[in-house]
Biopython code that builds the backbone (N, CA, C, O; Angstrom):
import numpy as np
from Bio.PDB.StructureBuilder import StructureBuilder

atoms = [
    (1, "MET", "N", (0.860, -1.168, -0.037)),
    (1, "MET", "CA", (-0.045, 0.036, -0.038)),
    (1, "MET", "C", (0.955, 1.226, 0.057)),
    (1, "MET", "O", (1.891, 1.238, 0.857)),
    (2, "PRO", "N", (0.683, 2.214, -0.817)),
    (2, "PRO", "CA", (1.442, 3.513, -0.904)),
    (2, "PRO", "C", (1.323, 4.222, 0.455)),
    (2, "PRO", "O", (0.299, 4.177, 1.135)),
    (3, "PRO", "N", (2.411, 4.862, 0.793)),
    (3, "PRO", "CA", (2.419, 5.606, 2.126)),
    (3, "PRO", "C", (1.358, 6.654, 2.220)),
    (3, "PRO", "O", (0.920, 6.931, 3.336)),
    (4, "GLU", "N", (0.920, 7.240, 1.197)),
    (4, "GLU", "CA", (-0.091, 8.336, 1.187)),
    (4, "GLU", "C", (-1.518, 7.697, 1.616)),
    (4, "GLU", "O", (-2.392, 8.435, 2.070)),
    (5, "PHE", "N", (-1.709, 6.451, 1.476)),
    (5, "PHE", "CA", (-2.938, 5.854, 1.911)),
    (5, "PHE", "C", (-2.967, 5.283, 3.197)),
    (5, "PHE", "O", (-4.017, 4.851, 3.673)),
    (6, "LYS", "N", (-1.825, 5.245, 3.833)),
    (6, "LYS", "CA", (-1.776, 4.694, 5.216)),
    (6, "LYS", "C", (-2.312, 5.707, 6.198)),
    (6, "LYS", "O", (-2.035, 6.901, 6.078)),
    (7, "LYS", "N", (-3.063, 5.252, 7.150)),
    (7, "LYS", "CA", (-3.541, 6.165, 8.296)),
    (7, "LYS", "C", (-2.499, 6.318, 9.216)),
    (7, "LYS", "O", (-1.721, 5.386, 9.419)),
    (8, "PRO", "N", (-2.382, 7.528, 9.871)),
    (8, "PRO", "CA", (-1.402, 7.757, 10.918)),
    (8, "PRO", "C", (-1.794, 6.964, 12.154)),
    (8, "PRO", "O", (-2.968, 6.823, 12.494)),
    (9, "LYS", "N", (-0.760, 6.455, 12.808)),
    (9, "LYS", "CA", (-0.985, 5.751, 14.115)),
    (9, "LYS", "C", (-1.553, 6.699, 15.151)),
    (9, "LYS", "O", (-1.365, 7.915, 15.094)),
    (10, "THR", "N", (-2.252, 6.103, 16.093)),
    (10, "THR", "CA", (-2.834, 6.944, 17.249)),
    (10, "THR", "C", (-1.755, 7.245, 18.106)),
    (10, "THR", "O", (-1.042, 6.328, 18.515)),
    (11, "THR", "N", (-1.533, 8.500, 18.451)),
    (11, "THR", "CA", (-0.470, 9.071, 19.319)),
    (11, "THR", "C", (-0.800, 8.839, 20.769)),
    (11, "THR", "O", (-1.907, 8.432, 21.121)),
    (12, "LEU", "N", (0.207, 9.111, 21.622)),
    (12, "LEU", "CA", (-0.019, 9.080, 23.073)),
    (12, "LEU", "C", (-1.021, 10.058, 23.515)),
    (12, "LEU", "O", (-1.860, 9.753, 24.363)),
    (13, "GLY", "N", (-0.968, 11.238, 22.968)),
    (13, "GLY", "CA", (-2.025, 12.233, 23.283)),
    (13, "GLY", "C", (-3.482, 11.851, 22.900)),
    (13, "GLY", "O", (-4.453, 12.112, 23.610)),
    (14, "ASP", "N", (-3.537, 11.211, 21.715)),
    (14, "ASP", "CA", (-4.854, 10.730, 21.343)),
    (14, "ASP", "C", (-5.399, 9.689, 22.279)),
    (14, "ASP", "O", (-6.580, 9.694, 22.627)),
    (15, "TRP", "N", (-4.469, 8.738, 22.710)),
    (15, "TRP", "CA", (-4.926, 7.733, 23.651)),
    (15, "TRP", "C", (-5.316, 8.322, 24.966)),
    (15, "TRP", "O", (-6.280, 7.866, 25.581)),
    (16, "ILE", "N", (-4.570, 9.363, 25.443)),
    (16, "ILE", "CA", (-4.967, 10.030, 26.732)),
    (16, "ILE", "C", (-6.347, 10.722, 26.591)),
    (16, "ILE", "O", (-7.170, 10.664, 27.505)),
    (17, "ILE", "N", (-6.586, 11.371, 25.441)),
    (17, "ILE", "CA", (-7.937, 12.001, 25.205)),
    (17, "ILE", "C", (-9.025, 10.920, 25.152)),
    (17, "ILE", "O", (-10.095, 11.065, 25.743)),
    (18, "SER", "N", (-8.705, 9.763, 24.381)),
    (18, "SER", "CA", (-9.680, 8.696, 24.269)),
    (18, "SER", "C", (-10.093, 8.144, 25.646)),
    (18, "SER", "O", (-11.271, 7.893, 25.902)),
    (19, "VAL", "N", (-9.055, 7.957, 26.554)),
    (19, "VAL", "CA", (-9.351, 7.358, 27.908)),
    (19, "VAL", "C", (-10.145, 8.333, 28.747)),
    (19, "VAL", "O", (-11.030, 7.946, 29.511)),
    (20, "ILE", "N", (-9.813, 9.616, 28.592)),
    (20, "ILE", "CA", (-10.647, 10.622, 29.352)),
    (20, "ILE", "C", (-12.050, 10.664, 28.878)),
    (20, "ILE", "O", (-12.974, 10.648, 29.691)),
    (21, "ILE", "N", (-12.255, 10.716, 27.584)),
    (21, "ILE", "CA", (-13.620, 10.684, 27.010)),
    (21, "ILE", "C", (-14.370, 9.427, 27.366)),
    (21, "ILE", "O", (-15.576, 9.453, 27.613)),
    (22, "LYS", "N", (-13.609, 8.271, 27.390)),
    (22, "LYS", "CA", (-14.326, 7.027, 27.662)),
    (22, "LYS", "C", (-14.854, 7.052, 29.128)),
    (22, "LYS", "O", (-15.811, 6.341, 29.431)),
    (23, "ARG", "N", (-14.263, 7.837, 30.018)),
    (23, "ARG", "CA", (-14.676, 7.902, 31.448)),
    (23, "ARG", "C", (-15.886, 8.745, 31.673)),
    (23, "ARG", "O", (-16.477, 8.682, 32.751)),
    (24, "LEU", "N", (-16.267, 9.498, 30.752)),
    (24, "LEU", "CA", (-17.472, 10.299, 30.800)),
    (24, "LEU", "C", (-18.592, 9.418, 30.733)),
    (24, "LEU", "O", (-18.586, 8.517, 29.895)),
    (25, "PRO", "N", (-19.688, 9.590, 31.627)),
    (25, "PRO", "CA", (-20.704, 8.564, 31.770)),
    (25, "PRO", "C", (-21.430, 8.127, 30.473)),
    (25, "PRO", "O", (-21.261, 6.998, 30.013)),
    (26, "LEU", "N", (-22.242, 9.042, 29.892)),
    (26, "LEU", "CA", (-22.931, 8.698, 28.718)),
    (26, "LEU", "C", (-22.234, 8.955, 27.409)),
    (26, "LEU", "O", (-22.404, 8.227, 26.431)),
    (27, "ILE", "N", (-21.507, 9.924, 27.415)),
    (27, "ILE", "CA", (-20.726, 10.364, 26.129)),
    (27, "ILE", "C", (-19.640, 9.294, 25.943)),
    (27, "ILE", "O", (-19.399, 8.948, 24.786)),
    (28, "GLY", "N", (-19.003, 8.769, 26.884)),
    (28, "GLY", "CA", (-18.016, 7.805, 26.848)),
    (28, "GLY", "C", (-18.501, 6.512, 26.209)),
    (28, "GLY", "O", (-17.817, 5.937, 25.362)),
    (29, "PHE", "N", (-19.710, 6.045, 26.624)),
    (29, "PHE", "CA", (-20.359, 4.860, 26.076)),
    (29, "PHE", "C", (-20.608, 5.028, 24.585)),
    (29, "PHE", "O", (-20.302, 4.154, 23.775)),
    (30, "ILE", "N", (-21.184, 6.204, 24.249)),
    (30, "ILE", "CA", (-21.471, 6.501, 22.893)),
    (30, "ILE", "C", (-20.267, 6.549, 21.916)),
    (30, "ILE", "O", (-20.285, 6.142, 20.754)),
    (31, "MET", "N", (-19.239, 7.100, 22.554)),
    (31, "MET", "CA", (-17.975, 7.241, 21.747)),
    (31, "MET", "C", (-17.286, 5.872, 21.565)),
    (31, "MET", "O", (-16.605, 5.636, 20.567)),
    (32, "LEU", "N", (-17.477, 4.998, 22.532)),
    (32, "LEU", "CA", (-16.917, 3.656, 22.360)),
    (32, "LEU", "C", (-17.663, 2.990, 21.238)),
    (32, "LEU", "O", (-17.034, 2.306, 20.431)),
    (33, "ILE", "N", (-18.934, 3.141, 21.137)),
    (33, "ILE", "CA", (-19.644, 2.591, 20.060)),
    (33, "ILE", "C", (-19.208, 3.136, 18.704)),
    (33, "ILE", "O", (-19.069, 2.397, 17.730)),
    (34, "VAL", "N", (-18.996, 4.452, 18.672)),
    (34, "VAL", "CA", (-18.621, 5.152, 17.474)),
    (34, "VAL", "C", (-17.229, 4.560, 17.030)),
    (34, "VAL", "O", (-17.047, 4.104, 15.901)),
    (35, "TRP", "N", (-16.272, 4.604, 18.000)),
    (35, "TRP", "CA", (-14.944, 4.159, 17.608)),
    (35, "TRP", "C", (-14.905, 2.737, 17.209)),
    (35, "TRP", "O", (-14.043, 2.367, 16.411)),
    (36, "ALA", "N", (-15.805, 1.874, 17.719)),
    (36, "ALA", "CA", (-15.846, 0.415, 17.481)),
    (36, "ALA", "C", (-16.341, 0.126, 16.103)),
    (36, "ALA", "O", (-15.956, -0.876, 15.500)),
    (37, "VAL", "N", (-17.224, 1.018, 15.564)),
    (37, "VAL", "CA", (-17.827, 0.667, 14.283)),
    (37, "VAL", "C", (-17.463, 1.581, 13.155)),
    (37, "VAL", "O", (-17.817, 1.318, 12.006)),
    (38, "ASP", "N", (-16.720, 2.715, 13.468)),
    (38, "ASP", "CA", (-16.337, 3.619, 12.436)),
    (38, "ASP", "C", (-15.150, 3.050, 11.564)),
    (38, "ASP", "O", (-14.143, 2.629, 12.132)),
    (39, "SER", "N", (-15.246, 3.036, 10.359)),
    (39, "SER", "CA", (-14.227, 2.509, 9.452)),
    (39, "SER", "C", (-13.041, 3.437, 9.366)),
    (39, "SER", "O", (-11.954, 3.021, 8.967)),
    (40, "ASN", "N", (-13.249, 4.784, 9.761)),
    (40, "ASN", "CA", (-12.030, 5.671, 9.693)),
    (40, "ASN", "C", (-11.206, 5.630, 10.979)),
    (40, "ASN", "O", (-10.199, 6.332, 11.070)),
    (41, "THR", "N", (-11.597, 4.829, 11.981)),
    (41, "THR", "CA", (-10.894, 4.833, 13.175)),
    (41, "THR", "C", (-9.684, 3.932, 13.081)),
    (41, "THR", "O", (-9.772, 2.899, 12.416)),
    (42, "ASP", "N", (-8.557, 4.251, 13.701)),
    (42, "ASP", "CA", (-7.401, 3.381, 13.751)),
    (42, "ASP", "C", (-7.750, 1.980, 14.201)),
    (42, "ASP", "O", (-8.430, 1.848, 15.218)),
    (43, "PRO", "N", (-7.304, 0.846, 13.471)),
    (43, "PRO", "CA", (-7.732, -0.460, 13.888)),
    (43, "PRO", "C", (-7.424, -0.868, 15.340)),
    (43, "PRO", "O", (-8.175, -1.595, 15.989)),
    (44, "ASP", "N", (-6.234, -0.337, 15.824)),
    (44, "ASP", "CA", (-5.868, -0.620, 17.296)),
    (44, "ASP", "C", (-6.966, 0.071, 18.185)),
    (44, "ASP", "O", (-7.400, -0.558, 19.150)),
    (45, "LYS", "N", (-7.411, 1.260, 17.925)),
    (45, "LYS", "CA", (-8.265, 1.963, 18.711)),
    (45, "LYS", "C", (-9.694, 1.313, 18.575)),
    (45, "LYS", "O", (-10.433, 1.206, 19.554)),
    (46, "ALA", "N", (-10.019, 0.918, 17.418)),
    (46, "ALA", "CA", (-11.345, 0.167, 17.217)),
    (46, "ALA", "C", (-11.374, -1.091, 18.028)),
    (46, "ALA", "O", (-12.380, -1.374, 18.678)),
    (47, "ASN", "N", (-10.257, -1.899, 18.017)),
    (47, "ASN", "CA", (-10.222, -3.123, 18.809)),
    (47, "ASN", "C", (-10.281, -2.809, 20.225)),
    (47, "ASN", "O", (-10.965, -3.535, 20.946)),
    (48, "TRP", "N", (-9.646, -1.810, 20.723)),
    (48, "TRP", "CA", (-9.700, -1.379, 22.085)),
    (48, "TRP", "C", (-11.105, -0.978, 22.490)),
    (48, "TRP", "O", (-11.550, -1.299, 23.592)),
    (49, "ALA", "N", (-11.795, -0.290, 21.624)),
    (49, "ALA", "CA", (-13.185, 0.141, 21.912)),
    (49, "ALA", "C", (-14.084, -1.080, 21.954)),
    (49, "ALA", "O", (-15.002, -1.132, 22.773)),
    (50, "LYS", "N", (-13.848, -2.070, 21.093)),
    (50, "LYS", "CA", (-14.743, -3.320, 21.060)),
    (50, "LYS", "C", (-14.437, -4.058, 22.365)),
    (50, "LYS", "O", (-15.381, -4.498, 23.021)),
    (51, "ALA", "N", (-13.139, -4.228, 22.792)),
    (51, "ALA", "CA", (-12.875, -4.867, 23.998)),
    (51, "ALA", "C", (-13.508, -4.169, 25.267)),
    (51, "ALA", "O", (-13.980, -4.850, 26.177)),
    (52, "GLU", "N", (-13.503, -2.814, 25.298)),
    (52, "GLU", "CA", (-14.048, -2.149, 26.377)),
    (52, "GLU", "C", (-15.579, -2.358, 26.455)),
    (52, "GLU", "O", (-16.151, -2.497, 27.536)),
    (53, "LEU", "N", (-16.255, -2.376, 25.192)),
    (53, "LEU", "CA", (-17.590, -2.619, 25.265)),
    (53, "LEU", "C", (-17.962, -4.024, 25.627)),
    (53, "LEU", "O", (-18.993, -4.194, 26.277)),
    (54, "ILE", "N", (-17.197, -5.087, 25.259)),
    (54, "ILE", "CA", (-17.422, -6.441, 25.716)),
    (54, "ILE", "C", (-17.282, -6.500, 27.216)),
    (54, "ILE", "O", (-18.096, -7.124, 27.898)),
    (55, "VAL", "N", (-16.280, -5.871, 27.722)),
    (55, "VAL", "CA", (-16.014, -5.956, 29.228)),
    (55, "VAL", "C", (-17.240, -5.278, 29.934)),
    (55, "VAL", "O", (-17.761, -5.785, 30.928)),
    (56, "LYS", "N", (-17.655, -4.159, 29.397)),
    (56, "LYS", "CA", (-18.856, -3.465, 30.034)),
    (56, "LYS", "C", (-20.046, -4.333, 29.961)),
    (56, "LYS", "O", (-20.768, -4.384, 30.957)),
    (57, "LEU", "N", (-20.353, -5.037, 28.892)),
    (57, "LEU", "CA", (-21.463, -5.976, 28.812)),
    (57, "LEU", "C", (-21.355, -7.056, 29.820)),
    (57, "LEU", "O", (-22.321, -7.387, 30.507)),
    (58, "ILE", "N", (-20.143, -7.631, 29.918)),
    (58, "ILE", "CA", (-19.980, -8.707, 30.898)),
    (58, "ILE", "C", (-20.192, -8.290, 32.306)),
    (58, "ILE", "O", (-20.792, -9.023, 33.091)),
    (59, "ILE", "N", (-19.687, -7.057, 32.668)),
    (59, "ILE", "CA", (-19.863, -6.504, 33.951)),
    (59, "ILE", "C", (-21.336, -6.211, 34.189)),
    (59, "ILE", "O", (-21.832, -6.509, 35.275)),
    (60, "PHE", "N", (-22.073, -5.632, 33.215)),
    (60, "PHE", "CA", (-23.507, -5.313, 33.320)),
    (60, "PHE", "C", (-24.298, -6.604, 33.564)),
    (60, "PHE", "O", (-25.143, -6.648, 34.458)),
    (61, "ALA", "N", (-24.034, -7.640, 32.788)),
    (61, "ALA", "CA", (-24.730, -8.803, 32.993)),
    (61, "ALA", "C", (-24.521, -9.549, 34.380)),
    (61, "ALA", "O", (-25.435, -10.138, 34.956)),
    (62, "ALA", "N", (-23.180, -9.459, 34.866)),
    (62, "ALA", "CA", (-22.917, -9.940, 36.225)),
    (62, "ALA", "C", (-23.666, -9.148, 37.316)),
    (62, "ALA", "O", (-24.224, -9.694, 38.268)),
    (63, "VAL", "N", (-23.636, -7.834, 37.106)),
    (63, "VAL", "CA", (-24.430, -6.979, 38.161)),
    (63, "VAL", "C", (-25.914, -7.292, 38.084)),
    (63, "VAL", "O", (-26.551, -7.294, 39.137)),
    (64, "MET", "N", (-26.483, -7.539, 37.009)),
    (64, "MET", "CA", (-27.917, -7.820, 36.901)),
    (64, "MET", "C", (-28.256, -9.149, 37.513)),
    (64, "MET", "O", (-29.295, -9.345, 38.144)),
    (65, "ILE", "N", (-27.299, -10.081, 37.287)),
    (65, "ILE", "CA", (-27.556, -11.420, 37.989)),
    (65, "ILE", "C", (-27.452, -11.288, 39.540)),
    (65, "ILE", "O", (-28.251, -11.865, 40.277)),
    (66, "VAL", "N", (-26.464, -10.527, 39.993)),
    (66, "VAL", "CA", (-26.342, -10.330, 41.512)),
    (66, "VAL", "C", (-27.542, -9.655, 42.103)),
    (66, "VAL", "O", (-28.078, -10.031, 43.146)),
    (67, "ILE", "N", (-27.983, -8.512, 41.290)),
    (67, "ILE", "CA", (-29.201, -7.795, 41.786)),
    (67, "ILE", "C", (-30.472, -8.727, 41.737)),
    (67, "ILE", "O", (-31.309, -8.650, 42.637)),
    (68, "ALA", "N", (-30.607, -9.541, 40.767)),
    (68, "ALA", "CA", (-31.753, -10.522, 40.720)),
    (68, "ALA", "C", (-31.739, -11.482, 41.917)),
    (68, "ALA", "O", (-32.756, -11.767, 42.549)),
    (69, "ILE", "N", (-30.493, -11.971, 42.190)),
    (69, "ILE", "CA", (-30.378, -12.853, 43.239)),
    (69, "ILE", "C", (-30.634, -12.292, 44.578)),
    (69, "ILE", "O", (-31.253, -12.947, 45.417)),
    (70, "ILE", "N", (-30.165, -11.052, 44.827)),
    (70, "ILE", "CA", (-30.437, -10.415, 46.068)),
    (70, "ILE", "C", (-31.788, -9.949, 46.165)),
    (70, "ILE", "O", (-32.295, -9.914, 47.286)),
    (71, "GLY", "N", (-32.493, -9.564, 45.102)),
    (71, "GLY", "CA", (-33.870, -9.107, 45.053)),
    (71, "GLY", "C", (-34.745, -10.267, 45.283)),
    (71, "GLY", "O", (-35.766, -10.089, 45.947)),
    (72, "PHE", "N", (-34.461, -11.477, 44.799)),
    (72, "PHE", "CA", (-35.266, -12.688, 44.958)),
    (72, "PHE", "C", (-35.137, -13.084, 46.443)),
    (72, "PHE", "O", (-36.127, -13.497, 47.048)),
    (73, "GLY", "N", (-33.983, -12.971, 47.016)),
    (73, "GLY", "CA", (-33.830, -13.295, 48.414)),
    (73, "GLY", "C", (-34.511, -12.340, 49.307)),
    (73, "GLY", "O", (-35.058, -12.762, 50.326)),
    (74, "VAL", "N", (-34.523, -11.105, 49.011)),
    (74, "VAL", "CA", (-35.253, -10.162, 49.877)),
    (74, "VAL", "C", (-36.740, -10.387, 49.672)),
    (74, "VAL", "O", (-37.497, -10.312, 50.640)),
    (75, "PHE", "N", (-37.188, -10.657, 48.462)),
    (75, "PHE", "CA", (-38.681, -10.854, 48.244)),
    (75, "PHE", "C", (-39.125, -12.048, 49.030)),
    (75, "PHE", "O", (-40.129, -11.994, 49.740)),
    (76, "THR", "N", (-38.327, -13.225, 48.902)),
    (76, "THR", "CA", (-38.835, -14.354, 49.644)),
    (76, "THR", "C", (-38.807, -14.238, 51.055)),
    (76, "THR", "O", (-39.604, -14.894, 51.725)),
    (77, "ASN", "N", (-37.926, -13.426, 51.623)),
    (77, "ASN", "CA", (-37.835, -13.148, 53.026)),
    (77, "ASN", "C", (-39.079, -12.336, 53.530)),
    (77, "ASN", "O", (-39.636, -12.566, 54.604)),
    (78, "PHE", "N", (-39.438, -11.406, 52.681)),
    (78, "PHE", "CA", (-40.636, -10.654, 53.076)),
    (78, "PHE", "C", (-41.920, -11.406, 52.829)),
    (78, "PHE", "O", (-42.905, -11.209, 53.541)),
    (79, "ALA", "N", (-41.924, -12.313, 51.775)),
    (79, "ALA", "CA", (-43.077, -13.043, 51.395)),
    (79, "ALA", "C", (-43.445, -13.979, 52.512)),
    (79, "ALA", "O", (-44.628, -14.266, 52.698)),
    (80, "ASP", "N", (-42.480, -14.471, 53.268)),
    (80, "ASP", "CA", (-42.644, -15.435, 54.325)),
    (80, "ASP", "C", (-43.382, -14.819, 55.529)),
    (80, "ASP", "O", (-44.102, -15.498, 56.261)),
    (81, "GLU", "N", (-43.153, -13.404, 55.713)),
    (81, "GLU", "CA", (-43.798, -12.684, 56.825)),
    (81, "GLU", "C", (-45.165, -12.186, 56.517)),
    (81, "GLU", "O", (-45.855, -11.712, 57.419)),
    (82, "ILE", "N", (-45.608, -12.271, 55.252)),
    (82, "ILE", "CA", (-46.942, -11.727, 54.938)),
    (82, "ILE", "C", (-48.046, -12.845, 55.160)),
    (82, "ILE", "O", (-47.872, -14.012, 54.808)),
    (83, "ASP", "N", (-49.160, -12.397, 55.757)),
    (83, "ASP", "CA", (-50.294, -13.259, 56.045)),
    (83, "ASP", "C", (-51.126, -13.287, 54.705)),
    (83, "ASP", "O", (-51.966, -12.419, 54.468)),
    (84, "TRP", "N", (-50.865, -14.281, 53.877)),
    (84, "TRP", "CA", (-51.492, -14.258, 52.521)),
    (84, "TRP", "C", (-53.003, -14.484, 52.665)),
    (84, "TRP", "O", (-53.731, -14.158, 51.728)),
    (85, "SER", "N", (-53.512, -15.013, 53.761)),
    (85, "SER", "CA", (-54.953, -15.295, 53.890)),
    (85, "SER", "C", (-55.726, -13.956, 53.878)),
    (85, "SER", "O", (-56.921, -14.002, 53.587)),
    (86, "GLU", "N", (-55.190, -12.843, 54.150)),
    (86, "GLU", "CA", (-55.857, -11.651, 54.122)),
    (86, "GLU", "C", (-56.252, -11.163, 52.666)),
    (86, "GLU", "O", (-57.171, -10.370, 52.460)),
    (87, "PHE", "N", (-55.476, -11.712, 51.698)),
    (87, "PHE", "CA", (-55.719, -11.299, 50.313)),
    (87, "PHE", "C", (-56.797, -12.176, 49.635)),
    (87, "PHE", "O", (-57.047, -11.956, 48.450)),
    (88, "ASP", "N", (-57.432, -13.122, 50.276)),
    (88, "ASP", "CA", (-58.405, -13.949, 49.549)),
    (88, "ASP", "C", (-59.727, -13.301, 49.413)),
    (88, "ASP", "O", (-60.640, -13.880, 48.825)),
]
sb = StructureBuilder()
sb.init_structure("model")
sb.init_model(0)
sb.init_chain("A")
sb.init_seg("    ")
for serial, (resi, resn, name, xyz) in enumerate(atoms, 1):
    if name == "N":
        sb.init_residue(resn, " ", resi, " ")
    sb.init_atom(name, np.array(xyz, "f"), 0.0, 1.0, " ", f" {name:<3s}", serial, name[0])
structure = sb.get_structure()
């Protein structure tokens, strides 16, 4: 490939800005999606964004499972204390 068609590598400053943007609550998530799917993004940065999104998805799923388990435990604890005959 001729050198004029090669994309410049992502610099240290670009990585620092990318990490700072990633840490912003909603904007960071949106930018990770943009970097992951945009064809003009450096392939290394696109792979990093995809990896970050996968890790976020795994953490989200694990937290939802823990919340469901705790919620089920709390509900069954309170359900045992309710006199269900009052609802007939």
